[in-house]
N, C-alpha and C positions, 0 to 999 in steps of 0.2 A: 142315448142321444149325445153327440159330441159337444164339448164346450164351444160356445160362439167364438172364443178367442182363437180356436184352432182353424178357422177358415183360412185358406192359403192367403198370405199376405204379400202384395207387391211392395216395391220400394216406396211408391207413392202412398199406398195404403197404410204402411207403417208410419210414414211421415205424418200423415193426417191424424192417425189415431194417437200419436204421442204429442204432437204440437198443437192439437185442438184445445189442450189445457192452457188457459191463460197464465197459470203459474209457471209452467215450463217455458212458454214463449217469452214471458217477462224475464225470466232468468237468461234466456238465450240473447234477447235484445240488449239487456244491460251490459252484456259483454261485447256485443257486435257494434252497436251504434256509437258515434262520437260522444265523448264524455259529457260534453255541454248539453247535448240533447237528452241523453240518458238520465242525467241528474234533474232535468227540468220536467221529465214525465212523471205524473202521479201513477205509478205502476199498479196501485190498488184498484184503479178505475179501468184497468185493461179488460176488454171484453171481446169475445168472438162475435163477429157480425156475418151476415150472409155473404158469400163470395161469388154467387152467380148473377149474371146480368143478361138480359135479352137485348141483343143489338138490333140496329135498325132494320136488318134484313130478316128479322124474326128467328135467326139462328141462335141457339143457346150457347152463350160464351161462359167460360168458367176460369176462375182463378183459384189457386189452392186454398189459401187461408187469409182472411182479412180481419184485422183487429183495430179497435178504436180505443183511445185513451185521453185523459186531459193532459193539456200541456201547460206547465206553470199553474199559477193561481187563478187565471182567468178561465171562463167557459170556452176555451178553444179545443176543438177536437183534432187530435192527431190520428190519422189512419196508417197503419203499417200493413203493407201488402206483402205477404209472405209467399214466395213461389218456390216450389221444389223441382229441381231438374236432375234427372239421372244421365242426361246427354247434353252435349254442348249445342246451344241454339244460337247461330250468328244473329238472328232477328230478335233476340230476347227483349232489347230495349223497345222495339216496335210493338211486340206483344204487350209489354207492360204499359206502354202508352195507351193502348186500347182499354186495358183494365182500369187505369187510372181515370181516363176520360169517363168511362161508364160509371165509375164510382162517384165521380164529381157531379155528373149530370143528374144521377139518382139522388145525390145529396141536395143539389139546388132545387130540385122539384119538391122535395120534402121540407127543407129548411130555408130555402133562399140563399142569398149572399150575405156575408162573405163566405168564401170556400175555406174548407180546412186543408192544412198541408197533408200530403200523402208521401210516405217514404216507401219506395219499392225495394224489396230485398230478395236475393236469390240464394238458396241453399243448394249447392251443387254437390251431388253424390257421385258422379260419374268417375270412372277410374282414370280418365285422361284429364289433363290440365284445361282449365277454362281459359282459352287463348283468344277469345273474341271481345269485342267492344263491350263495355258496360255503359257507355254514353250514347244517348240517342243521336247526337250531333255527328258522332263518328260514322254513322251510317250513310250520311248524305254525300253525294258527289257534286261538287260545284267548282267553277274556275277559281283558281287561287287568288286571282285579281279581284274577284267579287266576293270571296268568301266572308270577309268581315261584315260587309253590309248585309249579305244574304242571311247570315246567321241571326240577325235581329228579327227575321220574320219566321223562324221555325222553332218549334218547341224544344226546350232544353231541360234535360235532367240526366242523372247518372244513378243506376241502381246500385245498392249495396250488394256485396258478394262475400259468401263464406264458401271457399273452394276446398272441399275435404281432401282432395288429391294432393294439396299442397301443405296441409297441416297435420299434426298428430294431436287429436283431441285429448288424449291421455295426459299430454304435457301442457296444452294451451287452455283447455276449458277450465274455468274457475269453479263451477259448481259440479259436485261429484256425479249428480244424476245426469248432467249433460255430457260429462266425460264418457259415461257408459253408452248413452244413446248415440252420440256422434261417432264414438269408436266403432260401435257395432255397424252403424251405416257405412262408415268407410271401408272397414274389412269385409263386410258383406258383399259390397259392390266389387271388391277385388278377389272375390272367391277365397278369402282367407278366414272362414268362420271359426275353424279349429284354433287358429292364432288368437281370435277374439276370446274363446273360452279359456284358454291357458292364461291369458292376461286378467280375465274377470275373476278367476279362482282366487288370485292373490290380492285382488284390489277390493272385492265386494264386501261390504260390511252392513248391507241392508239399506242402501241409498235410495232405491227405487220403491215406489208404492207397489202393492201387490198386483194391481192391474197393469202398471207399466212393465214390471218384471215379466209377467206372463206374456204380454205382448212382444216384449223384446226377445224372449226365448223362443217362442213360436215363430217369429219372424226369422230368427237365426236358423232354426231347423228347416224352414221352407226354403232358404237360399242355397242349401247344398244338400242335394239328395244323396250324396255319397257318404255323408257323416254316418259314422258308426255311433249310434246312440248309447250302446253299451259302454264304449270306451269313455264317452262323455260322462255318463253317469258314474263310472268309476273314479274319474278325475274329480268330479264335483263333490265326492264323499269327503274331500279334504276341506271343505267349506260348509260349516253347518247352516249358514244362512242361505245357501243355494241348494243344498242337498234335498231337503224335503219338497219344496215347491217344484223343483226341476224334475224329480222323479215322477211326480203326479202328472206333469205335462208330458214327459216322455211316454208314460204309459198311454195317455190319450193319443199322442201323436202316432204311436203304433197302431192303435185301433183305426185311426183315420187313414194311415198309410195302407193298411190292409184293404180298406174299402176302396181306396183309389186303385190299388194294384189289381183288384178283381175287375174294376171297370176298364182298366187299360189292357188286361190280358197278359200281365207280366208276373204271374204268381211264382214262377220259378225263380226270378231274380230276387224276390222279397222273402221267400220262404225261409232261407237260412238266417236272415236278419231277424225275422220274427221269432224263429225258434230260439236264437241266442238271447233275445230280449226277454222271452218268457222265462228262461233259465235265470236271467239277470234279476227279474222281478221277484222270483221265487226266493232266490238267494238273499236279496235285499230284505225280504220279510222274515226269513227263518234261518239265515245262515247256510252253511254248506249242506247241500242236499245228499241223501244217500245215493250211491252210484246207480242202483236200480231205478230210481225215480228219474235221474238225469238221462239215462238211455231210453226210457219210456217216452220222455218228451221228445227226444231227438228223433224217434221213430214216427212221431205223429205226422199225419198228412197236413196239407195246407189249410184245409177247412177246419180241422180240429185245433190247429195252432191259433187260428183266428178266433175260435170259440174260447180257448184257454186264455188267450190275452185279455178278454173281458172278464172271464170267471175269476182270474187271480186277484182282481181288484176287491172281490167280496170274500175271498177265503181268509180264514183266521188261523189256520194251522196247517202243518205238513200233512196231518191226517185228512184234512179236507181235500188236499191235492191228490193223495193216494186214492181216496174214494172216487174222485172225479175221474182219474186215469183208468180205474177199474171198470167205471161205466162205459168207457170208450171201447172195451174189448168186445 
């Protein structure tokens, strides 16, 4: 059975898996919010709250992540509404207005008045620049002669924005684990995953938890099907903090890739990559293999390569591999 972390991850799925952690989100907002607000928030009270609401038409509405925290020394709740976008949405302030309204209505029903402040924030992962309005009032069209008086009757707010297409997280993020996560999100969306790995090798010293490291690596592998896992594994040998966990994930990704390949009927396109990775796995375990063993692995058909990729995980010596190859004849 494959590790649950190896389920293919979308951009949105990776965002939620990483930023569902209050610790990670606290670090993010401490960097992104105005200093006066950031310093007033008791970040130890930050908790994830449900982000789905049923609107009046009985349709299920959803916002990505909602957090609450205490603001200052009083019992005032601050809600941080955290939305992930991989494409530019000109109507984003209007969408956020719906989320904020539903959140406040739900709060009033449960707690009454006064209402807590809500800060909407968008993390934009798209490759193109966020070039549309972040203020709700900018979406209105009204006669210039009446604009000032009309604006007194319409809702007003501006959402926060981090546009990854316009920043280099490796230089701007203050927390090392945020550097890694945001740099991966930026480069994955730009189809530059190998560039991310080349940067990570020189930077990584164990900043991510085991869970977040696994999630990040699997997300990276899923974003570029053309990646040569053997090349990546070879590069990562230069970083001991990455080598061991990454090899395990690569081995599991190969098993997952084989399963998907069979379902999609593209065995021929995968077979060579699987064969090379089987050789890589064996070499990683026992060093340079005898030429006879290498040639016998290269001659295996697709189904046997599939079986070998799993069997190698349990083998303890080259002798085990020789026995296994002999049984295939």
